VEXDREN-73287 format. One record per residue (C-alpha): chain; x, y, z. Coordinates in pm, 1 decimal, padded with zeros to 6 digits, always signed. Layout:
N
mol, x, y, z
A, X, Y, Z
...
This chain:
267
mol, x, y, z
A, -03755.1, +00799.3, +01022.0
A, -03466.7, +00763.6, +01183.7
A, -03487.8, +00550.4, +01470.8
A, -03138.8, +00624.7, +01598.7
A, -02830.8, +00817.6, +01445.1
A, -02455.8, +00969.1, +01530.0
A, -02526.9, +01376.5, +01616.0
A, -02266.4, +01576.0, +01492.9
A, -02078.4, +01824.8, +01671.6
A, -02233.6, +02190.1, +01683.1
A, -01856.1, +02343.3, +01648.4
A, -01515.1, +02251.5, +01550.2
A, -01327.3, +02397.4, +01836.3
A, -01236.9, +02287.9, +02161.8
A, -01267.4, +02508.2, +02501.2
A, -01068.6, +02393.7, +02717.1
A, -01062.2, +02723.1, +02961.0
A, -00889.4, +03019.6, +02817.5
A, -00748.5, +02741.1, +02534.7
A, -00947.0, +02755.3, +02232.1
A, -00831.7, +02407.8, +02021.2
A, -00919.2, +02354.4, +01635.4
A, -01074.2, +01965.8, +01622.9
A, -00928.4, +01926.0, +01300.6
A, -00588.5, +01975.6, +01427.7
A, -00576.2, +01827.3, +01694.7
A, -00706.1, +01513.4, +01511.3
A, -00470.4, +01520.3, +01281.1
A, -00163.5, +01597.6, +01608.2
A, -00330.1, +01276.5, +01790.1
A, -00266.5, +01048.6, +01462.0
A, +00063.2, +01154.3, +01426.1
A, +00131.9, +01077.1, +01789.1
A, -00011.2, +00745.5, +01764.5
A, +00172.9, +00643.0, +01466.6
A, +00498.6, +00789.3, +01562.9
A, +00450.1, +00589.3, +01908.1
A, +00418.3, +00288.2, +01709.2
A, +00642.2, +00292.7, +01494.1
A, +00875.4, +00343.2, +01719.6
A, +00789.2, +00033.5, +01886.9
A, +00770.7, -00222.5, +01584.0
A, +01156.9, -00057.1, +01484.5
A, +01270.8, -00080.6, +01828.4
A, +01148.1, -00455.2, +01864.3
A, +01349.6, -00492.2, +01504.8
A, +01681.1, -00374.2, +01669.5
A, +01659.7, -00023.1, +01537.8
A, +01732.5, +00309.7, +01709.8
A, +01394.5, +00480.2, +01823.8
A, +01530.2, +00834.8, +01756.4
A, +01535.7, +00698.0, +01377.7
A, +01169.2, +00772.3, +01382.5
A, +01130.2, +01071.8, +01546.4
A, +01401.4, +01216.9, +01231.2
A, +01175.6, +01081.4, +01047.1
A, +00867.2, +01240.8, +01154.2
A, +01062.8, +01536.1, +01224.1
A, +01022.6, +01603.1, +00800.5
A, +00766.1, +01336.6, +00686.6
A, +00501.4, +01543.4, +00859.6
A, +00514.9, +01870.3, +00743.3
A, +00626.3, +01745.3, +00372.9
A, +00301.8, +01487.7, +00427.2
A, +00102.2, +01800.9, +00539.7
A, +00238.1, +02055.7, +00243.3
A, +00191.9, +01767.7, +00024.1
A, -00170.1, +01714.2, +00076.5
A, -00270.3, +02096.4, +00099.1
A, -00134.2, +02146.5, -00229.6
A, -00329.2, +01796.8, -00362.6
A, -00632.9, +01966.7, -00230.4
A, -00570.6, +02253.5, -00370.2
A, -00485.8, +02152.6, -00710.3
A, -00772.4, +01913.9, -00755.0
A, -01055.0, +02019.3, -00525.5
A, -00970.7, +02390.2, -00443.6
A, -01264.5, +02687.5, -00456.5
A, -01144.9, +03018.1, -00383.1
A, -01471.3, +03119.1, -00275.5
A, -01291.3, +03318.2, +00029.9
A, -01007.8, +03493.9, -00159.1
A, -00642.1, +03392.6, -00194.7
A, -00584.3, +03371.8, +00213.3
A, -00840.8, +03061.6, +00248.6
A, -00567.5, +02785.8, +00078.1
A, -00387.7, +02844.6, +00386.0
A, -00622.1, +02810.5, +00641.0
A, -00632.6, +02402.6, +00714.9
A, -00784.5, +02379.2, +01019.2
A, -01137.5, +02441.1, +00771.9
A, -01033.0, +02091.9, +00624.5
A, -00889.7, +02001.0, +00272.9
A, -00629.2, +01765.2, +00294.5
A, -00590.6, +01542.1, +00049.8
A, -00465.1, +01230.5, +00149.9
A, -00289.8, +01067.5, -00191.6
A, -00105.8, +01397.4, -00188.2
A, +00028.7, +01370.9, +00195.3
A, +00059.0, +01023.8, +00218.9
A, +00266.6, +01064.0, -00129.5
A, +00504.2, +01346.4, -00002.3
A, +00563.0, +01208.2, +00337.0
A, +00684.9, +00843.5, +00195.3
A, +00907.5, +01041.3, -00070.5
A, +01072.9, +01238.4, +00223.7
A, +01168.9, +00929.1, +00448.1
A, +01274.9, +00769.9, +00165.5
A, +01524.1, +01034.1, +00084.5
A, +01581.1, +01063.7, +00444.5
A, +01648.5, +00656.7, +00479.4
A, +01872.6, +00689.8, +00160.1
A, +02072.8, +00992.7, +00315.7
A, +02164.0, +00799.7, +00666.3
A, +02219.8, +00450.5, +00500.0
A, +01969.6, +00277.3, +00715.8
A, +01781.8, -00003.8, +00632.2
A, +01503.6, +00100.7, +00381.6
A, +01289.1, -00251.7, +00373.7
A, +01316.7, -00290.3, +00725.9
A, +01198.5, +00083.6, +00782.8
A, +00925.8, +00082.4, +00578.1
A, +00765.7, -00244.5, +00722.1
A, +00798.0, -00083.7, +01067.7
A, +00644.6, +00256.5, +00982.5
A, +00411.1, +00139.0, +00726.2
A, +00137.8, +00006.9, +00960.5
A, +00103.9, +00365.6, +01174.0
A, -00004.7, +00506.2, +00798.5
A, -00344.1, +00369.5, +00799.7
A, -00380.0, +00461.6, +01269.9
A, -00313.7, +00835.9, +01139.3
A, -00544.7, +00803.8, +00892.4
A, -00779.8, +00633.3, +01159.0
A, -00775.8, +00887.8, +01414.5
A, -00755.1, +01200.1, +01176.5
A, -01042.0, +01109.1, +00994.9
A, -01227.8, +01267.1, +01259.1
A, -01143.3, +01596.2, +01227.3
A, -01399.9, +01548.9, +00967.5
A, -01679.5, +01505.3, +01185.8
A, -01634.1, +01766.7, +01386.7
A, -01623.5, +02003.1, +01052.0
A, -01961.3, +01817.1, +00928.9
A, -01790.7, +01734.3, +00612.3
A, -01701.8, +01496.6, +00337.7
A, -02024.6, +01292.8, +00419.9
A, -02244.5, +01065.0, +00221.9
A, -02524.1, +01053.2, +00052.0
A, -02862.3, +01073.7, +00261.6
A, -02941.4, +00791.7, +00480.7
A, -03156.2, +00646.5, +00781.8
A, -02943.2, +00405.2, +00872.2
A, -02883.5, +00381.5, +01291.9
A, -02559.8, +00521.7, +01249.8
A, -02586.8, +00732.6, +01022.9
A, -02466.5, +01080.8, +01102.8
A, -02655.2, +01434.2, +01124.9
A, -02569.7, +01713.5, +00954.0
A, -02675.3, +02068.8, +00999.3
A, -02898.7, +02191.2, +00738.3
A, -02714.8, +02508.8, +00582.6
A, -02474.9, +02258.4, +00496.5
A, -02702.5, +01936.1, +00366.1
A, -02849.0, +02178.3, +00151.1
A, -02501.4, +02337.4, -00018.4
A, -02418.8, +01923.5, -00084.2
A, -02776.4, +01925.0, -00239.9
A, -03024.5, +01757.2, +00041.3
A, -03210.3, +02058.6, +00177.4
A, -03447.6, +01812.4, +00308.9
A, -03254.0, +01551.6, +00454.0
A, -03071.0, +01559.6, +00794.3
A, -02876.9, +01234.9, +00856.3
A, -02584.3, +01108.1, +00625.9
A, -02317.8, +00819.6, +00580.5
A, -02071.3, +00902.5, +00804.5
A, -01789.2, +00823.1, +00513.0
A, -01517.9, +00963.0, +00790.7
A, -01649.6, +00686.8, +01019.1
A, -01624.9, +00416.4, +00763.5
A, -01291.1, +00524.4, +00656.4
A, -01178.5, +00503.1, +01023.7
A, -01282.5, +00170.7, +01087.4
A, -01136.0, +00057.9, +00768.6
A, -00830.0, +00160.3, +00824.5
A, -00775.1, +00056.2, +01192.5
A, -00874.1, -00290.0, +01023.6
A, -00600.9, -00238.3, +00797.5
A, -00331.0, -00152.4, +01082.2
A, -00394.3, -00476.0, +01237.1
A, -00383.1, -00646.6, +00890.0
A, -00079.2, -00504.9, +00807.2
A, +00098.0, -00615.6, +01137.8
A, -00066.5, -00935.2, +01079.0
A, +00071.1, -00999.9, +00742.9
A, +00408.5, -00877.4, +00860.7
A, +00462.2, -01132.2, +01103.3
A, +00368.7, -01455.6, +00905.0
A, +00702.0, -01362.7, +00674.4
A, +00542.6, -01442.7, +00354.8
A, +00606.8, -01095.5, +00170.7
A, +00946.4, -00929.0, +00069.9
A, +01099.1, -00708.0, +00269.3
A, +00981.3, -00363.3, +00195.7
A, +00618.6, -00513.5, +00021.6
A, +00421.8, -00395.4, +00293.6
A, +00364.4, -00059.9, +00162.7
A, +00210.8, -00178.8, -00134.3
A, -00060.4, -00389.5, +00068.4
A, -00098.7, -00044.4, +00251.1
A, -00150.8, +00122.4, -00086.4
A, -00362.8, -00131.8, -00234.4
A, -00601.3, -00164.3, +00108.8
A, -00662.2, +00207.7, +00069.8
A, -00686.5, +00226.3, -00297.0
A, -00966.5, +00005.2, -00257.4
A, -01159.8, +00128.8, +00013.9
A, -01141.9, +00440.4, -00130.7
A, -01279.8, +00386.0, -00445.5
A, -01618.7, +00253.2, -00240.8
A, -01587.8, +00553.7, -00037.9
A, -01524.0, +00811.9, -00317.0
A, -01882.5, +00636.5, -00424.0
A, -02077.2, +00778.1, -00166.4
A, -01947.7, +01089.9, -00105.1
A, -02137.4, +01399.6, -00222.6
A, -01888.8, +01683.6, -00155.6
A, -01816.6, +01874.8, -00497.6
A, -01489.9, +01740.1, -00655.6
A, -01302.5, +01794.7, -00966.8
A, -01406.9, +01469.5, -01229.8
A, -01238.8, +01450.6, -01521.9
A, -01455.7, +01195.6, -01775.2
A, -01729.2, +01223.0, -01517.0
A, -01522.0, +01016.1, -01265.4
A, -01383.0, +01204.3, -00966.5
A, -01052.4, +01237.0, -00931.8
A, -00980.2, +01067.1, -00614.6
A, -01124.0, +00799.0, -00778.2
A, -00918.4, +00783.5, -01080.4
A, -00651.6, +00816.3, -00808.7
A, -00766.2, +00514.4, -00623.4
A, -00813.8, +00338.5, -00962.1
A, -00450.6, +00369.7, -01070.2
A, -00359.2, +00329.1, -00691.3
A, -00483.2, -00048.6, -00716.5
A, -00340.4, -00152.3, -01041.0
A, +00008.4, -00029.7, -00961.6
A, +00003.2, -00161.1, -00639.1
A, -00170.2, -00482.2, -00729.3
A, +00070.2, -00559.1, -01018.5
A, +00367.5, -00481.9, -00786.9
A, +00263.3, -00717.3, -00541.1
A, +00209.0, -00984.6, -00831.1
A, +00544.2, -00968.8, -00997.9
A, +00760.3, -00853.3, -00688.6
A, +00565.0, -00849.0, -00377.3
A, +00629.7, -01253.1, -00251.1
A, +00932.2, -01323.7, -00024.3
A, +01193.3, -01553.3, -00244.3
A, +01200.8, -01920.8, -00131.7
A, +01578.0, -01913.3, -00042.9
A, +01496.1, -01648.6, +00174.7
A, +01166.6, -01808.3, +00370.8
A, +01444.1, -02101.9, +00472.9
A, +01643.5, -01872.7, +00652.7
């Protein structure tokens, strides 16, 4: 018997008078605004120009959305509603690994082209990445998607019976709120990255590897909870394999190159 649970919105559309807003897109937009604001403040404290962040966002955000959608289409897409369906991003379906890869690569290209301080800018921007994810994940709550298995925990999320039946659980009504788990983890990751940056123990620019490692660890766990259909390789969900790859690569880089040289710590 479920004594408490998190209700899901009845619709993924927010009606503000004559204006209808897709909650999924709104959450992504709010995440971007928060990320840009945090990055600008951190970069300005380091003596940088906040407009540098605006320039990066102008290019990296669209690139990230395209990369996220391409990743989803390539790895998880099922064309149930025809050729137009891949363009309907308000229905959900953005692969974070693809989005982050495309966004970061675009940012690195811009930094190189403009001759900016690459390590310094990366350290200023990286904590904003999990912040954007923490806010954007709430779009999945509005869409009632990407939930975990059935649960009777007090924080389980209510899912309508049709969606639950499609996931293979016609008799369940409450499920693990993986969107909430990931959102809270990412908020914690924001705080940890900012704290770690202040300690001065890492090489400049190394926060990106810490973020990849931290997010990959969380995603590895979350993939074991999720029940939505996903492409599998050798019986394993592809996002789980990507998380393992992220852990190995980021962990190896941090162990071999991440720590600040002793001479640098003395200045």
